[in-house]
C-alpha positions as CSV (number, residue, x, y, z in Angstrom):
1,X,44.8,-129.5,276.6
2,X,41.3,-129.5,277.7
3,X,40.1,-127.4,280.5
4,X,37.9,-129.1,283.0
5,X,35.1,-127.2,284.6
6,X,34.9,-127.6,288.3
7,X,32.5,-130.3,289.3
8,X,29.2,-129.2,290.7
9,X,28.1,-131.1,293.7
10,X,25.3,-133.4,292.9
11,X,22.0,-132.1,294.2
12,X,20.9,-134.0,297.3
13,X,17.9,-136.2,297.1
14,X,14.8,-134.7,298.6
15,X,14.6,-137.0,301.5
16,X,18.2,-136.4,302.5
17,X,17.7,-132.7,302.3
18,X,14.6,-132.9,304.5
19,X,16.5,-135.1,307.0
20,X,19.4,-132.7,307.2
21,X,17.1,-129.7,307.7
22,X,15.2,-131.5,310.5
23,X,18.4,-132.4,312.2
24,X,19.6,-128.8,311.9
25,X,16.3,-127.5,313.3
26,X,15.5,-130.1,316.0
27,X,19.0,-131.2,317.0
28,X,20.5,-134.6,317.4
29,X,18.1,-137.6,317.2
30,X,19.9,-139.4,320.0
31,X,18.8,-136.8,322.5
32,X,15.3,-138.2,323.1
33,X,15.2,-138.3,326.9
34,X,14.9,-135.3,329.1
35,X,18.1,-136.0,330.8
36,X,20.0,-136.2,327.6
37,X,18.6,-132.9,326.4
38,X,19.6,-131.3,329.8
39,X,23.1,-132.6,329.5
40,X,23.4,-131.3,325.9
41,X,22.0,-127.9,326.9
42,X,24.4,-127.7,329.8
43,X,27.3,-128.6,327.5
44,X,26.3,-125.9,325.1
45,X,26.2,-123.3,327.9
46,X,29.6,-124.5,329.1
47,X,28.5,-124.7,332.8
48,X,30.5,-126.9,335.0
49,X,29.0,-130.1,336.2
50,X,30.2,-130.5,339.8
51,X,28.7,-132.6,342.4
52,X,28.1,-129.8,344.9
53,X,27.3,-127.0,342.5
54,X,24.4,-124.6,342.7
55,X,21.0,-126.3,342.5
56,X,22.4,-129.7,343.5
57,X,21.6,-129.6,347.2
58,X,18.9,-132.1,348.3
59,X,15.6,-130.7,349.5
60,X,13.6,-131.6,352.6
61,X,10.4,-133.6,352.2
62,X,8.4,-130.5,353.3
63,X,9.8,-128.4,350.5
64,X,9.2,-131.2,348.0
65,X,5.6,-131.7,349.1
66,X,4.8,-128.0,349.3
67,X,6.1,-127.6,345.7
68,X,4.1,-130.6,344.5
69,X,0.9,-129.4,346.1
70,X,1.2,-125.9,344.8
71,X,2.1,-127.2,341.3
72,X,-1.0,-129.5,341.3
73,X,-3.3,-126.9,342.8
74,X,-4.0,-128.8,346.0
75,X,-3.3,-125.9,348.4
76,X,-6.9,-124.8,348.9
77,X,-8.4,-128.2,349.5
78,X,-5.7,-129.3,351.8
79,X,-5.9,-126.0,353.8
80,X,-9.7,-126.4,354.0
81,X,-9.4,-130.0,355.3
82,X,-6.8,-128.8,357.8
83,X,-9.1,-126.0,359.0
84,X,-12.0,-128.5,359.5
85,X,-9.8,-130.9,361.4
86,X,-8.4,-128.2,363.7
87,X,-11.7,-126.5,364.7
88,X,-11.2,-127.2,368.4
89,X,-7.9,-125.3,368.4
90,X,-9.4,-122.5,366.4
91,X,-12.6,-122.0,368.4
92,X,-11.5,-123.2,371.8
93,X,-12.2,-126.5,373.5
94,X,-15.5,-125.6,375.2
95,X,-16.9,-123.9,372.1
96,X,-15.9,-126.9,370.0
97,X,-17.9,-129.2,372.2
98,X,-21.1,-127.3,371.3
99,X,-20.3,-126.6,367.6
100,X,-18.9,-128.4,364.6
101,X,-17.9,-127.2,361.1
102,X,-20.3,-128.8,358.6
103,X,-18.6,-127.8,355.3
104,X,-17.1,-125.1,353.1
105,X,-19.0,-123.9,350.0
106,X,-18.1,-120.9,347.9
107,X,-15.8,-119.4,350.5
108,X,-18.4,-119.7,353.3
109,X,-17.6,-121.9,356.3
110,X,-20.8,-123.3,357.8
111,X,-20.8,-124.2,361.5
112,X,-23.7,-126.1,363.2
113,X,-24.2,-125.3,366.8
114,X,-26.0,-127.3,369.6
115,X,-28.4,-124.5,370.5
116,X,-29.4,-121.0,369.3
117,X,-27.6,-119.6,372.3
118,X,-24.3,-121.1,371.1
119,X,-25.0,-119.9,367.6
120,X,-25.6,-116.3,368.9
121,X,-22.4,-116.5,371.0
122,X,-20.4,-117.6,368.0
123,X,-22.0,-114.9,365.8
124,X,-20.6,-112.4,368.3
125,X,-17.2,-114.0,368.0
126,X,-17.3,-114.0,364.2
127,X,-14.7,-111.3,363.7
128,X,-12.2,-113.0,365.9
129,X,-12.7,-116.4,364.3
130,X,-12.6,-115.0,360.8
131,X,-9.3,-113.2,361.5
132,X,-7.8,-116.3,363.1
133,X,-8.8,-118.4,360.0
134,X,-7.3,-115.8,357.7
135,X,-4.0,-115.8,359.6
136,X,-3.6,-119.6,360.0
137,X,-5.1,-120.8,356.8
138,X,-4.7,-118.1,354.1
139,X,-4.9,-120.7,351.2
140,X,-8.3,-122.0,352.4
141,X,-10.2,-119.1,350.7
142,X,-12.7,-118.5,353.6
143,X,-14.4,-115.1,353.2
144,X,-17.1,-115.5,355.9
145,X,-18.4,-117.9,358.5
146,X,-22.1,-118.8,358.9
147,X,-23.4,-120.2,362.2
148,X,-26.6,-122.3,362.3
149,X,-28.6,-123.3,365.2
150,X,-30.5,-126.6,365.5
151,X,-33.3,-127.2,363.1
152,X,-36.8,-127.1,364.6
153,X,-39.4,-129.4,363.0
154,X,-41.7,-127.8,360.4
155,X,-45.4,-128.2,360.2
156,X,-45.6,-126.7,356.7
157,X,-45.6,-130.1,354.9
158,X,-47.7,-133.2,355.0
159,X,-51.3,-134.2,354.1
160,X,-52.8,-132.6,357.2
161,X,-51.0,-129.3,357.1
162,X,-53.0,-126.3,358.2
163,X,-52.3,-122.9,356.8
164,X,-51.1,-120.5,359.4
165,X,-48.0,-119.7,361.5
166,X,-48.0,-122.9,363.6
167,X,-47.2,-123.2,367.2
168,X,-45.4,-120.0,368.5
169,X,-44.1,-120.4,372.0
170,X,-43.2,-124.1,372.0
171,X,-39.7,-123.7,370.7
172,X,-37.3,-121.0,371.3
């Protein structure tokens, strides 16, 4: 009687071994979509899939848009645009008739005023306006407010400019 030695399994071909290792490491090849991966992950965890379970409630459009804008980093530009659009509410109706926000640069809101008197009046109200901006529009990133009066013409340029201080009591 001859004794048979137990048969050794044939070594796998290299490409089959690589495929089986990849399948073990990366999972099933049929789970290519995100939804398929989520379903497989949920199945692994053993969580119930019920229609009214946790996390299945619909969200309002405001929650969805707020999440989207914060995810994309649009909070600051949207808050700044909203601030510029609502200047009459922020400064008051009469003040807004004589002043207008020009722009925001490096956290500084620039406001152009009709006269130097209005610019001075708004400079006195700077603390109140800055506080109101910080409370209503915290994402706008406004650190300070600059008020400018009207620009007077300059005599410092041109072919016939004369050195000196120019006219003194004409504007002011």
